[in-house]
C-alpha positions as a printed Julia matrix, in Angstrom:
134×3 Matrix{Float64}:
   5.6   -21.04   2.07
   4.62  -19.39   5.42
   3.2   -15.9    6.18
   6.07  -13.4    6.28
   6.53   -9.65   7.24
   9.71   -7.36   7.28
   9.75   -3.9    8.72
  12.15   -1.42   6.52
  12.99    0.79   9.3
  14.76    2.99   7.24
  11.08    3.77   5.64
   9.15    3.28   7.71
   7.64    0.35   6.15
   5.78   -2.75   7.0
   5.83   -5.57   4.04
   3.17   -8.28   5.13
   3.37  -11.35   2.33
   0.41  -14.09   2.75
   1.01  -17.32   1.16
  -0.99  -19.06  -1.2
  -2.59  -21.54   0.94
  -5.72  -21.36   2.44
  -5.69  -18.86   5.78
  -8.63  -18.85   8.3
  -9.71  -15.43  10.37
  -7.39  -17.2   12.99
  -4.62  -17.31  10.74
  -4.67  -13.49   9.85
  -5.52  -12.41  13.3
  -2.66  -14.02  14.39
  -0.31  -12.49  12.01
  -1.8    -9.01  12.84
  -1.74   -9.38  16.41
   2.19  -10.38  16.22
   3.24   -7.42  13.94
   1.21   -5.23  16.58
   3.47   -6.75  19.34
   7.08   -6.18  17.32
   9.13   -3.7   18.89
   9.47   -1.49  15.62
   5.32   -1.2   15.1
   4.63    2.24  16.26
   7.42    3.43  13.71
   5.34    2.49  10.95
   4.14    4.58   8.37
   3.0     3.04   5.3
   1.47   -1.14   5.21
   1.97   -3.17   1.88
   0.26   -6.42   2.06
   0.44   -8.42  -0.65
  -2.73  -10.61  -0.65
  -2.42  -11.98  -4.3
  -3.23  -15.59  -4.56
  -4.42  -16.37  -1.15
  -7.46  -17.88  -0.15
  -9.61  -17.12   3.23
 -12.49  -18.0    4.89
 -13.98  -15.8    7.42
 -17.46  -15.38   8.93
 -18.26  -11.88   8.52
 -19.3   -11.36  12.11
 -15.5   -11.78  12.67
 -14.22   -8.49  11.23
 -15.24   -6.62  14.24
 -12.7    -8.65  15.72
 -10.42   -7.52  13.5
 -11.83   -3.66  14.12
 -11.06   -4.35  18.09
  -7.53   -5.2   17.79
  -6.8    -2.44  15.54
  -8.63   -0.21  18.01
  -6.28   -2.02  21.12
  -3.11   -0.69  19.43
  -4.04    2.58  18.14
  -2.41    4.45  20.63
   1.24    2.93  19.08
  -0.17    2.92  15.36
   1.35    5.97  13.41
  -0.16    3.9   10.02
  -0.32    6.39   7.53
  -0.96    4.69   4.35
  -2.53    0.89   4.3
  -2.5    -0.47   0.77
  -3.74   -3.77   0.6
  -3.11   -5.69  -3.36
  -5.07   -8.57  -4.49
  -6.46  -11.05  -6.94
  -8.91  -13.0   -5.23
 -12.83  -12.28  -4.57
 -12.65  -13.2   -1.43
  -9.83  -10.91   0.0
 -11.69   -8.5   -1.77
 -14.6    -8.72   0.38
 -13.05   -9.3    3.42
 -10.31   -6.34   3.01
 -13.69   -3.98   2.03
 -15.59   -5.02   5.12
 -13.07   -4.63   6.93
 -12.02   -0.66   5.41
 -15.8     0.0    6.37
 -15.67   -1.01   9.75
 -12.16    0.58  11.23
 -13.27    3.67   9.11
  -9.24    4.33   8.08
  -7.7     5.92   5.24
  -6.63    2.16   4.02
  -6.65    1.56   0.29
  -7.04   -1.6   -1.57
  -6.46   -2.42  -5.65
  -4.99   -5.24  -7.84
  -1.92   -4.07  -9.26
   1.68   -3.58  -7.31
   2.02   -0.69  -9.56
  -1.07    0.87  -8.03
  -0.06    0.35  -4.57
   3.38    1.26  -5.51
   1.18    4.76  -6.52
  -1.21    4.71  -3.62
   1.71    4.59  -0.85
   3.52    7.66  -1.84
   6.84    6.73  -0.72
   9.78    8.35  -1.72
  11.26    5.22  -3.43
  11.5     4.45  -7.59
   9.13    1.55  -8.42
  11.79   -0.79  -9.31
  13.33   -0.32  -5.69
   9.94   -1.14  -4.29
   9.29   -4.13  -6.36
  12.23   -5.28  -4.34
  11.55   -4.25  -1.42
   8.38   -6.4   -1.35
  10.08   -9.15  -2.74
  10.51  -10.83   0.66
């Protein structure tokens, strides 16, 4: 299964699903860049990133590359709430280091229900669960 993302323009919502195969830093970086280059990136206010079951290898020193990517697109980045859901220790470390580096309102958790609460979308939990099933 490949990584996927979907932008729900009517909800200003981005849903990203990272596949369960081994990921390199470059894989994640390239996906993040592709999303930022999407014509609808600037309308995104809410982002749900599903890392459950994903495996990632990364060099701590490369976190700055992600920060630079985020900075490069900051003029069109209107994300108000970004939530990562994960269940693997290395992904948690990666996301924690990233959040600390970018000084943003990004959050992470381990359940879809908590992610739903953190995002604060104006849809039911049932509808949210349908939307993230991409």
